[in-house]
N, C-alpha and C positions, 0 to 999 in steps of 0.2 A: 279435596276442592285446589286446586293450584289457586296461587298469589298472581295476580297482573300487576308490574313492577309500573313504577309513575312511567317511563321510559314510555311504554309499552302501551298506555292509556294515553298521552298526550298524541304519538305518533295516530290512534287511533281517530281521535278528533279532528285532527291535521286532515287528513285522509275524507271524511264527511263534505268538506268542501273540495268538488274539482277548481284545476287552474281554468278551466274553459268549458260553457257549457255551450251547445246547439241545439237551438229549438225549430222544429220544423216550420215555417211562418208557411207553409203551402196552406197549410190548413186553418188559419187565423180567417177569423169573420170580419166583417167591417163593424163600430161601435154601433151599437140599435139605439143607445142614446142620446151620440153625438147632433143628431138634430134636435130634439128636445134643447138642448144647450146653447139657447143663442147668446149672443154681444150682449150684454149689459147684468146677464145671469150667476146668480154669488152661490155656489153649492155649501149645504150647509149640514152641518151631520146633526141628527137627533139622538140623543140617549134611545137606547129600546123603550122605557117606559111611557116615554112621551111619545115616540114612533107610532104603538100598538092605539092611541087617539084617533089619531088622526089616518085616514083612508086614501088621500091624497095629499099634491102637493098644493093643489086649489084649495082644500080647507084650510090648510097652516096659513095660507096668504092669505084667507080672506078673516082668519082670525086674527091675526097679525094688524092686518088695514083697519078691523073694526077696535083695537085696542089701543092705535094710532089716532084715528080719530078721536077715539075717550079723551086723548090725550089733552092738557092746557095750550091754546092755540099758538102761544110764544113755542113749546117747542118744537112743532111739527109742520111751521107754518113754511110751506113752500119746498119741502124737502123729498116728500112721499110722492109719487105720482101714481095713477094705476096702470097696474098692467096689462088691462084689460082695452 
């Protein structure tokens, strides 16, 4: 078995990243989700175990609205409006 010198190892790691990459944008497709993201929408990332419970964003929003409605009035007065 040959031993690889430390100098050779560092050179290999450096070679893994090119100085320049050329992407073929002619095969790019428009973002199919862009239309759904309207002004005022905030994207939130759910943990996988939480996301497994909900089938859609509407289900998440409905649950959050019910939680907000159950909160004491002083906490949610006028801050939340329905997205519908």
